[in-house]
C-alpha positions, -999 to +999 in steps of 0.1 A: +000+001-004+017+035-014+022+062+012+002+089+011+023+123+014+021+146+045+001+179+041+022+208+030+012+223+067+029+194+080+059+191+056+067+224+055+054+238+089+089+247+108+098+273+076+062+286+077+065+293+116+098+308+113+092+332+084+057+343+104+078+352+135+102+367+114+076+391+099+057+397+133+089+408+144+097+433+122+063+444+121+065+452+156+096+472+153+082+492+128+052+499+147+072+508+174+096+534+152+061+548+138+042+553+170+074+564+192+054+600+195+020+589+205+041+564+231+061+591+243+032+619+248+011+593+263+038+583+290+043+619+299+006+626+305+003+597+323+034+613+347+019+647+345-017+632+361+005+615+388+024+644+391-012+659+400-026+636+419+005+641+440-002+675+445-038+669+454-032+646+477-004+664+496-027+697+495-041+705+532-083+701+528-085+738+535-068+747+510-083+725+485-111+750+478-087+776+469-067+755+445-098+746+428-112+784+425-074+790+412-076+763+383-110+772+374-103+807+369-075+795+348-094+774+323-121+799+325-091+826+310-081+799+284-114+792+273-119+830+266-086+841+252-081+844+213-069+808+202-069+799+242-079+760+238-055+757+206-025+769+225-032+749+258-036+719+238-004+727+221+017+735+251+000+703+271+015+681+244+047+699+246+046+695+281+037+657+276+066+650+251+094+663+278+083+644+305+078+616+285+112+615+270+136+583+277+155+594+309+176+560+308+210+574+308+231+562+279+260+537+278+293+551+277+307+549+241+338+529+256+353+512+283+360+532+318+396+541+320+402+512+347+385+488+322+407+498+296+437+494+317+427+454+319+421+450+284+454+465+276+474+442+303+457+412+288+468+421+253+501+424+265+502+394+282+489+373+250+519+389+232+545+364+236+518+336+229+501+349+197+530+363+179+566+353+158+594+374+147+589+364+110+550+376+111+550+402+088+519+419+099+513+409+134+481+413+152+501+407+185+526+432+191+538+447+223+521+485+222+494+477+191+459+480+190+437+460+215+404+470+194+418+446+168+416+413+186+392+422+209+358+421+193+334+415+221+340+423+258+320+425+285+325+437+325+304+426+354+297+448+384+330+443+403+349+458+372+362+425+361+357+405+329+327+385+321+323+377+284+358+385+259+360+375+224+395+373+212+411+370+177+446+351+172+465+344+138+458+311+120+494+302+127+485+295+159+485+259+176+453+258+186+450+218+180+471+210+203+460+206+238+492+222+258+490+252+239+454+257+247+464+248+282+491+277+285+462+305+271+437+292+294+459+294+323+472+328+315+430+342+308+420+324+342+449+345+359+446+378+341+405+382+345+402+371+379+412+341+400+383+322+419+360+322+392+355+294+367+357+302+325+345+283+299+366+286+266+351+282+231+378+274+207+370+282+175+392+267+152+377+282+116+374+314+125+405+317+146+385+330+177+386+318+216+351+328+234+357+333+273+327+333+296+320+336+329+303+305+343+277+312+370+281+293+404+256+257+405+234+257+430+238+244+461+206+242+482+191+212+461+187+186+489+178+148+476+145+143+468+120+123+445+134+124+406+113+128+374+132+100+362+125+067+342+138+032+351+174+028+347+184+063+350+198+076+379+206+114+385+242+123+396+241+159+400+231+190+379+253+208+353+250+240+337+219+246+310+240+248+279+255+215+284+227+196+283+190+192+266+170+185+295+157+195+328+139+180+360+113+202+381+132+207+415+126+222+450+147+246+464+157+264+492+164+264+530+124+248+532+120+239+497+094+266+492+111+276+455+105+256+426+126+257+395+137+233+365+174+223+367+198+207+338+206+173+351+241+145+346+217+115+340+234+080+341+218+055+324+224+015+338+207-016+327+212-038+293+217-010+269+237+012+288+269+019+275+287+032+307+269+002+333+299+011+361+306+042+377+339+056+395+340+082+416+369+097+430+375+130+452+396+145+485+380+137+521+353+155+524+344+162+490+315+146+491+318+112+471+301+092+502+271+118+499+270+110+461+268+070+469+240+079+496+220+099+466+224+068+440+212+043+471+184+064+476+177+066+439+183+026+432+162+017+458+132+023+441+135+000+416+163-023+428+181-042+456+213-023+475+241-038+486+269-013+498+306-021+515+319+009+536+356+008+539+363+039+553+342+021+589+326+059+597+290+043+596+278+070+572+256+041+558+240+033+594+208+048+581+199+021+555+211-010+577+176-033+578+158-008+550+137-028+523+156-035+493+194-030+512+205-064+512+238-060+531+258-030+548+291-043+557+317-023+571+345-049+583+369-074+560+349-105+564+316-092+560+326-073+530+340-107+515+312-130+521+290-100+504+307-100+475+312-134+472+276-139+471+276-109+446+301-124+419+280-163+425+246-143+418+258-124+389+269-160+375+239-178+382+217-141+364+236-150+334+233-188+333+196-183+336+188-157+313+210-179+288+186-208+294+157-184+288+171-175+256+181-211+244+147-219+250+129-188+233+112-172+270+120-142+285+146-140+310+134-149+345+120-122+370+145-126+393+173-118+369+157-085+357+153-066+393+182-043+392+215-052+421+235-024+427+271-030+448+281+004+466+316-001+475+331+032+495+370+036+495+378-006+489+415+001+490+411-001+525+399-034+526+428-044+500+455-033+527+434-053+555+435-087+531+473-080+528+480-081+559+458-108+572+468-130+540+433-130+525+413-125+494+413-092+483+375-078+479+382-062+447+390-096+431+355-105+436+342-078+415+354-092+382+321-110+373+300-081+386+321-057+361+329-081+334+293-091+329+269-067+351+253-052+318+238-083+307+231-092+347+213-059+354+240-057+379+253-022+386+290-015+405+295+019+420+332+025+432+342+060+454+378+063+463+399+090+471+430+103+457+452+085+479+436+051+476+436+054+433+467+036+427+451+005+448+424-003+429+430-032+403+430-035+371+394-046+363+378-018+382+396+007+363+388-007+332+350-013+333+340+017+352+336+038+325+315+065+338+332+088+360+330+113+382+359+134+404+350+157+436+366+186+450+397+205+447+420+182+415+442+198+393+441+195+357+463+165+352+441+144+379+411+154+360+424+145+329+439+110+344+406+101+357+383+114+331+401+110+300+401+140+290+403+178+307+374+199+314+364+232+294+368+247+322+392+262+347+388+244+381+392+264+410+409+255+444+377+263+468+345+238+458+319+236+482+310+199+495+297+181+462+311+199+436+334+185+405+332+170+374+315+140+354+323+122+322+296+093+308+319+073+286+333+092+258+310+121+261+319+158+272+332+165+306+299+183+326+303+206+356+285+188+387+268+198+416+255+167+437+223+168+459+227+176+491+222+138+507+238+138+541+239+114+566+209+118+586+223+107+618+252+130+619+251+161+641+264+184+619+233+177+592+208+205+590+167+196+602+156+204+564+185+179+550+178+152+572+143+152+568+143+150+533+171+119+538+146+103+560+114+110+539+134+090+508+144+057+530+123+027+526+104+014+557+126-012+578+116-047+571+143-068+589+143-074+621+161-053+638+169-038+674+148-011+689+179+011+690+179+017+650+140+027+657+149+051+683+177+062+663+154+072+635+129+091+655+157+110+677+174+122+645+142+136+628+135+153+662+165+163+682+193+144+665+212+113+665+212+089+691+242+066+698+237+028+695+254+008+721+285-010+714+276-045+724+241-046+707+257-037+677+286-066+683+258-091+689+239-088+659+272-084+639+282-119+656+244-131+649+246-122+612+278-135+603+267-170+618+235-168+593+257-158+570+286-184+571+255-209+576+237-198+540+270-203+522+273-238+535+240-248+529+246-240+494+278-255+490+269-286+501+236-284+478+261-279+448+240-247+440+243-211+455+212-194+465+194-169+445+195-139+469+210-138+507+190-144+538+167-112+537+171-112+577+207-118+583+227-099+557+228-065+571+257-064+584+270-036+606+302-049+621+332-024+626+366-027+607+387-053+619 
């Protein structure tokens, strides 16, 4: 059956709409030019009427009668005089035109003396980089004309450059990263430190555009994000880098709403970057990023958390629905990761059997499983000291086959422990995040490409850069998802995290329940050490029995014991 062509209004609708908008804009500009005198007189009459009303209000009541009599006498004299009404109308129109004129002060024709000095200093600083001795007509020379190379410039309220377009000679090696880095470093120093600049290189036109970036919002707390299954919001970035926005609430009490562009990480079977590596300095917000990811992952999947820091920042997730384990010790980490490796292999085998039979994959293989590891290098040193298995070696199966098995691995590590990460972790974590202050060399080593902005020394927690695979480098601000049991957490952020936590389904002691209620009201309540250790010992015995039962049967259990795997044991 032949396809009927689309109607003309649908096939060329965009062109017609663009032409209509251009005609409407031209007509509006022409009407404004023609009606400008009428607009000026109308504005003047409105101002004169406002002035008369103010004069009437300011006049005392006992003098208003005399004022009315004087106005009536003037009107009578004008009406009786020859050509009086005509002269009165002409005078009124002239007064209205005078009072209705545009009083906006004209912009200065050129830069101020201070701005001119800044432009000249910047021009002189670029001379050694954009000039050679063999150039017969150099664009840059000492004492030359800066107006030929700075086609556009704009200053902010403090007198520093906010926007600049620079022309450079064609022989400059703008295709070499080292040459670009020298120019960017110089411009960042001369235009003002402490700000982030975006550099846009146009190699065809030999122009460099420098623009000051606005700071990213830091008042966005963890909240339910409008995303599809398999999408995780890592943070928020500049509106010019992404084509999507999310409706969010922000502010001290969440009273404001606006659309913010996010950095969305897609996981699952069709993901090209199924695993993530986050690197940062202490206190940069890597643990906050893992908590934010865990809160989003619990909506559609199960989570296993391995905390190498041993600070208990994930205690709020212990026993929650979907949280299979929260491990803080080497023994618990090995047990959980061994099960995760076996679970990955079981899912692969079950999916393979279903594919061979022509059936859809089983339901238990399609539920996402998340492995969140915070500072696994700590366990590497402990395992080497005790001559035990390195937990990182157990991640090979989830990393290699995780995409097909719906298993996602997220690793957070500090810069000082980055060298302790094994090869599979570095190779298969193609989604990268760097938080906190870092040099350009460190950013390029982790992300695989330098950012198009100048890194700054002072950054708020959760601020950094993100790159998904071979995509562009984005500025990133992680949403605030702090530990709700921490004394330093604000009430608004504590309540925001507690509202996102799923209910407790694993039987636990009364102390965590008291801890949650106290955290929501007045702050954290410490858990007695004896209770924590007793619970850890009980859960270790249950986990060992489960593993022994699986080995005796020759199979691996599909899931850990739902009520015996949320271990909170201290670091050994």
